[in-house]
C-alpha positions in Angstrom: 22.4 16.6 18.5 22.3 13.4 16.4 20.1 13.7 13.1 16.9 13.3 13.2 15.0 10.0 12.3 11.9 10.4 9.5 8.9 8.0 8.9 7.2 8.8 5.5 3.6 8.0 5.1 2.1 8.3 1.6 -1.7 8.3 1.6 -2.8 9.7 5.1 -5.9 7.8 5.6 -7.1 5.6 8.3 -5.0 2.8 7.6 -1.8 4.9 6.9 -2.7 6.7 10.3 -2.9 3.6 12.1 0.8 2.5 11.2 2.6 5.8 11.2 1.4 5.8 15.1 2.8 2.9 15.8 6.3 3.0 14.5 7.0 7.2 14.7 7.5 7.9 18.2 9.9 10.6 18.3 10.4 10.6 14.4 9.8 13.4 12.0 6.5 12.3 10.5 6.2 13.4 6.6 2.5 13.4 5.6 2.5 12.9 2.2 -1.3 13.0 0.0 -2.8 13.9 -3.5 -5.2 16.2 -1.0 -2.9 18.7 1.0 -6.2 19.0 3.2 -6.4 15.5 4.0 -2.6 15.6 5.0 -3.0 18.9 7.4 -6.0 17.0 9.0 -3.9 13.8 9.7 -0.9 16.3 11.0 -3.2 18.0 13.3 -4.4 14.6 14.6 -1.0 13.3 14.9 0.1 16.6 16.5 -2.5 16.6 19.2 -1.1 13.1 19.9 2.4 14.2 20.6 4.1 13.5 17.3 6.1 16.0 15.1 4.7 16.5 11.4 5.1 18.4 8.0 2.8 17.9 5.4 3.5 17.5 1.3 1.1 17.4 -1.6 2.0 14.0 -4.0 0.5 12.6 -6.7 1.5 8.8 -6.5 1.0 8.9 -10.2 3.9 11.7 -10.8 7.3 10.3 -11.0 8.4 14.2 -10.4 6.3 14.3 -7.1 7.9 11.1 -5.8 11.5 12.5 -6.6 10.2 16.0 -4.9 9.0 14.2 -2.0 12.3 11.9 -1.5 14.3 15.4 -1.2 11.9 16.9 1.0 12.0 14.0 3.3 15.8 13.7 3.5 15.9 17.1 4.1 14.5 16.6 7.6 16.6 13.6 8.4 17.2 10.1 7.6 14.4 8.2 6.3 13.9 5.1 8.5 10.4 4.0 7.5 8.2 4.1 4.2 4.4 3.3 4.4 2.5 3.6 1.5 -1.5 3.4 2.0 -2.3 5.7 -1.2 -4.1 4.6 -4.4 -7.2 4.8 -6.2 -10.1 1.8 -6.3 -11.8 0.4 -9.2 -14.8 2.7 -8.6 -12.7 5.9 -8.4 -10.9 6.1 -11.6 -10.9 4.8 -15.5 -8.3 1.8 -16.4 -5.5 3.6 -16.9 -5.3 6.1 -14.1 -5.6 3.2 -12.0 -2.3 1.4 -13.5 -0.6 4.9 -13.2 -1.4 5.7 -9.6 -1.3 2.0 -8.3 0.9 0.2 -10.4 3.5 2.5 -12.0 3.5 5.1 -8.9 4.0 2.5 -6.2 6.9 1.2 -8.5 8.5 4.4 -8.9 7.9 5.0 -4.8 9.7 1.5 -4.0 12.6 2.3 -6.4 13.4 5.8 -5.4 13.1 5.4 -1.5 15.1 2.3 -1.9 18.0 4.6 -2.7 18.2 6.3 0.5 16.3 4.4 2.8 18.3 4.4 6.5 20.4 1.4 7.5 17.8 -0.8 9.9 14.9 1.0 8.1 11.7 -0.7 6.9 8.8 -0.3 4.5 5.3 -1.3 4.4 3.3 -1.3 1.0 -0.5 -1.5 1.3 -1.6 -3.6 -1.3 -5.2 -5.4 -1.4 -6.7 -9.2 -1.4 -7.9 -8.2 -4.7 -4.6 -9.3 -6.1 -5.1 -12.4 -4.6 -8.3 -12.9 -7.0 -6.3 -12.8 -9.9 -5.5 -16.3 -11.4 -2.0 -17.2 -11.6 -0.1 -15.4 -14.4 2.8 -16.9 -16.5 6.3 -16.4 -15.3 7.1 -14.3 -18.2 4.1 -11.9 -17.0 5.4 -12.0 -12.9 9.2 -11.3 -14.6 7.7 -8.2 -16.4 5.9 -7.0 -13.7 8.7 -7.4 -11.2 11.9 -6.4 -13.4 10.7 -4.5 -16.0 12.4 -0.7 -15.5 9.6 1.6 -14.1 9.8 4.1 -17.1 8.4 1.2 -19.7 6.2 -0.2 -17.0 3.0 1.1 -18.7 4.0 0.3 -22.2 3.7 -3.6 -21.3 1.7 -5.2 -24.1 -0.5 -7.4 -21.9 -1.4 -4.3 -19.4 -2.5 -2.2 -22.1 -5.2 -5.0 -23.3 -6.9 -4.5 -20.0 -10.4 -2.7 -20.2 -12.0 -3.6 -16.9 -11.2 -1.4 -14.0 -11.4 -4.2 -11.4 -8.7 -6.1 -13.5 -6.5 -2.9 -14.0 -6.7 -2.8 -9.5 -5.7 -6.7 -9.6 -2.9 -6.5 -11.9 -1.9 -3.5 -10.0 -2.0 -5.0 -6.8 -0.2 -8.4 -7.9 2.4 -5.8 -9.2 2.8 -4.4 -5.8 3.6 -7.7 -4.4 5.9 -9.0 -7.3 7.7 -5.4 -7.1 8.3 -5.7 -3.1 9.9 -9.1 -4.0 12.3 -7.4 -6.3 13.1 -4.6 -4.5 13.6 -6.4 -1.3 17.0 -7.6 -2.8 18.0 -3.7 -3.3 17.1 -2.7 -0.1 18.3 -5.3 1.7 22.4 -3.7 0.5 21.2 -0.7 2.7 20.4 -3.2 5.4 16.3 -2.4 5.0 13.4 -4.5 4.8 10.3 -4.2 2.6 6.9 -6.2 2.8 3.6 -5.4 1.7 0.4 -6.4 3.1 -2.9 -7.3 1.8 -6.1 -6.4 3.7 -9.6 -7.4 3.1 -12.4 -5.1 3.8 -11.4 -2.7 6.7 -13.4 -0.2 8.2 -12.3 3.2 7.0 -14.8 6.5 6.2 -14.6 5.4 2.7 -15.5 1.5 3.4 -18.1 2.6 5.8 -19.6 4.8 3.0 -19.7 1.6 0.7 -21.7 -0.2 3.5 -24.3 2.1 3.7 -24.2 3.0 -0.2 -26.0 1.4 -3.0 -24.0 -1.8 -3.0 -23.9 -2.6 0.5 -25.9 -5.8 0.3 -23.0 -7.1 -2.0 -20.5 -5.9 0.6 -22.4 -7.6 3.7 -23.2 -11.0 2.2 -19.3 -11.1 1.8 -18.5 -10.2 5.2 -21.0 -12.4 6.6 -20.0 -15.7 4.4 -16.1 -15.0 5.4 -14.4 -17.0 7.9 -14.1 -14.2 10.4 -17.7 -13.2 9.8 -16.7 -9.5 10.3 -14.9 -6.4 8.7 -11.4 -5.5 9.7 -10.1 -2.5 11.5 -7.2 -0.2 10.7 -5.8 -1.0 14.2 -5.1 -4.5 13.4 -3.4 -3.8 10.2 -1.5 -1.1 12.0 -0.3 -4.2 14.6 0.6 -6.4 11.8 2.6 -3.4 10.0 4.2 -2.7 13.4 5.5 -6.3 13.8 6.8 -6.3 10.4 8.6 -3.1 10.7 10.0 -3.7 14.5 13.1 -5.7 15.2 11.0 -8.8 15.6 10.2 -8.4 12.0 13.9 -8.3 10.5 14.0 -11.7 9.5 10.8 -11.0 7.0 11.3 -9.0 3.9 9.8 -9.4 0.2 6.6 -11.1 1.2 3.2 -10.3 1.4 0.8 -10.9 4.0 -3.0 -11.2 3.7 -5.2 -9.9 6.5 -8.7 -10.6 5.5 -10.4 -12.5 8.0 -10.1 -15.5 5.6 -12.0 -14.0 2.7 -9.4 -15.1 0.0 -9.4 -18.8 1.1 -13.6 -18.6 0.9 -13.1 -17.1 -2.5 -11.2 -20.0 -4.0 -12.2 -22.8 -1.9 -15.2 -21.6 0.1 -18.8 -20.2 0.6 -17.7 -16.9 -1.3 -17.0 -18.8 -4.9 -19.9 -17.5 -6.3 -17.9 -14.3 -6.5 -15.5 -16.0 -9.0 -18.7 -15.7 -11.9 -18.4 -11.8 -11.2 -14.8 -11.3 -10.8 
C-alpha cells in the first residue's frame, strides 16, 4: 500500500471545514483546534460524510504545540495540504495575545510545515480583509514582518507600541500576507504552493452572533453599503481555496486574494469611507 496522504486543518470552524471537505477526499484529515471538543465535533461531521479523521489539541500561539502537530501529522503520512483557519479576533483577546496567536503562531506554522510539506502540496492561510485596511507600511516594516526570524517577531519595536486590539489584528493579518510571500520561495523548493485568502464578513456561527448582538447595526450597515450588498458564505471561501490548492492553481503562489464582496474597495473609495474615522 502506498503511504497515506494527509490534509491538516488548524482551526476546525465553518470556513476551515468548507475548505477541507473540498480537498481531502481519500486523504487522512488531521483536525487541530485549541478546543478538542470543537475538533471532535468537526471530526464527527466529516466522518459521517466519508472522511477519515483524527483530532489534535493545538494552541496556535504555542511553538511547542505546532511542533507536536507536525510530528503527529507526519506519522499519519505525507502532508499534502495545510489549511490554517485558526485565530482570535479583536473582541476576543488583548493585544499581546492577538499578536502571539495570529501573527507569531501563523508564522511558526508556515515555517514548520514548509519543512515537511510533500511535493505537489499546497497550503492556504485564512487572513482577513482587516489587514487591507491598514495604511501602507514602510519597506523596513514590511521586510521586518516578512523576514524576521520567528522567535524574534514578538520583539519588533513597532509591534510593542500597539495598544489597540484592532490594530494588533490588522498588523497580524498584514504579517500573514507578507509571511506567505516570504515562505512561498521556501515552499517552492519542495514543489509546493502557499497562498493566503482574506475574507470579508462570512456567515459563520460567530458572525451570526455578531449580526444578532449589540453591534449588529454597524455590521448590517457595512454589509448593505458594500458592492455585493450581502455577506459571504464559507462555501464561497472553500471554492476559492479549492482552486488555489488544485492543479489549476499551481501558477499561483505567495499571493493574497480578497474575497469580501468589494468591502475593501468601498472602504477606501466608496460608500464605506466613513469607517476610516473609526478604524
